[in-house]
N, C-alpha and C positions, 0 to 999 in steps of 0.2 A: 504494500500500500504506500510505503514511503516513496518508492520510485515513481508511482503514478502521480503523487502530489508534486514530486520534484520536477518531473517532465512537464507538468501543467504550468509550473511557475518559472521554468528555466530562463526565459527571456523577458519576464514581466518586471516592471518597476512600478512602484506606488509612491505618489507624492501626496502628503496630507498637509494642507494649509489650514492651520487652526484659526488664524486670524480672519481669513476670508471664508472659512468653512467650505472648503472644496476638497474633493478627492480626485486626483488625476491618475489614470491608469495608462501605462505605456507598454504595449506589447507589439502587435503588428500595426496597430494604430494608436492614436492618442485620444482619450476621451476624458472630459472633465465633468464630474458630477457635483451638483450643488443642490440646495434645498428647492430650487425652482424646477429642475429637470429630473429630480430623483423622486420616484413614487414610493419605493419600499426598500428596506434593508432587512435581509434574513440572515440571522446568525445561526449556523448549524454547529452545535456544540456537543462535545463528548462528555458524558457523565462519568466515564471511567476515570479513576484516579491513577495517573501515570507519574512515576518518579522521573522517567526519562522523557525530556521534551520532544525527542524524535518520534515518540509514539503518541503524542497528544494531537490527534488529527481533528480537524474541523475546518470550516470555511465560511466565508461571508459572501452572500450573493446580493448584488446591487441591481435593482430594476429601475429603468428610466421610464418616463412617460411615453417616449417614442418607441418602446419595445426592446431596447437594448438591455441585455443581461450580461453581467460580468461576474465571474467567480474569482475570489481571492482566497487562497488557502492560508491556513494558519502558519505555514512555513515562512511567509513573508509579512503577514499582518495579523497581529493579535486583535481579536474583536474589541477588546477594551480600549484600543487606540481611537476608535471611531464611534464607540457606543454613546458618548455624551455630546457629540456635535450634530449638526443638521437637525435641530429641534423640530422643524416643521415636517419631517419625514417619518412615516410610520415604520416602526421597528418591531420585528418578530424574532423571538428566540425559539429554536427547535432543538430539543434535546434527544440524544440517543446514546447508547453505549459505544457503538462503532459508527463512524461517519464515513461513508463512501462518496467519492465524487460522482456526480451524475454523468 
């Protein structure tokens, strides 16, 4: 599972601007999310207690109003980094013992 997460994020960069409350994803293209174009943030979190951070899998899924969906795994972004920004955006936490990428 680690390799699947790693390959998903191999060329991905995330820039979080806390002052302007934007999240920029850079992969094959560049996309900027803010409270105006972001519809929903889903946090997929593991309930299993892991001592090794390499086994603590989870991901955050960003949904824009124009239908764009971006998945950011826990390998490069801990959900707590964006949990308290973008106040006007609906946030959902989904819990499971093992979190597989869609």
